[in-house]
C-alpha positions as CSV (number, residue, x, y, z in Angstrom):
1,M,65.6,117.8,92.5
2,V,68.7,118.1,90.4
3,T,70.3,115.3,92.4
4,I,67.5,112.9,91.7
5,W,67.6,113.8,88.0
6,L,71.4,113.1,87.9
7,V,71.0,109.8,89.6
8,N,68.2,108.7,87.3
9,R,70.3,109.8,84.3
10,A,73.3,107.8,85.5
11,L,71.1,104.7,86.2
12,L,69.5,104.9,82.8
13,K,72.9,105.3,81.1
14,G,74.2,102.3,82.9
15,L,71.1,100.3,82.0
16,L,71.4,101.2,78.4
17,N,75.1,100.1,78.4
18,R,74.2,96.8,79.9
19,V,71.4,96.2,77.3
20,N,73.8,97.0,74.5
21,Q,76.4,94.7,76.0
22,L,73.8,91.9,76.3
23,D,72.7,92.6,72.7
24,S,76.2,92.2,71.4
25,T,76.8,89.1,73.5
26,I,73.6,87.4,72.1
27,A,74.7,88.4,68.6
28,E,78.1,86.8,69.1
29,A,76.5,83.6,70.4
30,I,74.2,83.4,67.4
31,Q,77.1,83.9,65.0
32,S,79.1,81.2,66.7
33,V,76.2,78.7,66.4
34,L,75.4,79.6,62.8
35,G,78.9,80.2,61.7
36,G,80.0,76.7,62.6
37,G,77.6,75.2,60.0
38,I,76.0,71.9,60.1
39,Q,78.4,69.2,61.1
40,E,78.1,65.6,59.8
41,T,76.6,63.2,62.2
42,E,78.1,59.8,62.8
43,Q,76.5,56.8,61.2
44,V,74.0,54.7,63.2
45,N,75.4,51.6,64.7
46,P,73.7,48.4,63.3
47,I,73.2,47.1,66.9
48,Q,71.4,50.4,67.7
49,L,69.1,49.8,64.7
50,L,68.4,46.2,65.9
51,L,67.6,47.4,69.4
52,F,65.4,50.2,68.0
53,D,63.4,47.7,65.9
54,L,62.9,45.4,68.9
55,I,61.7,48.3,71.0
56,K,59.4,49.5,68.2
57,Q,57.9,46.0,67.8
58,N,57.2,45.7,71.6
59,I,55.4,49.1,71.6
60,K,52.8,48.0,69.2
61,P,49.6,46.8,70.9
62,K,49.2,43.0,70.7
63,T,45.9,41.2,70.3
64,A,45.3,38.0,72.1
65,N,44.7,35.0,69.8
66,L,42.2,33.2,72.0
67,D,39.3,31.2,70.7
68,L,36.6,31.2,73.3
69,L,34.5,28.1,73.0
70,K,31.0,28.1,74.4
71,D,28.5,25.4,74.4
72,E,24.8,25.9,73.6
73,S,23.9,27.0,77.1
74,G,26.6,29.8,76.9
75,K,29.0,28.2,79.3
76,F,32.7,28.1,78.5
77,V,34.0,24.7,77.4
């Protein structure tokens, strides 16, 4: 009974040490991300803007400009 208690205690102590280590590792990672600050992004290339505008124009749905002519009987001319 005492042996099981000692094993459980050792496992719990090891688990707590790992959790504390993980906590400090996560804290260091957050500090490194936030500590670096926001870096300036590079300017957009004019050719990239042109391509973006072309793609944006092609995404818009286009309507057909068809005039359907029918005679008095309803048949297409």
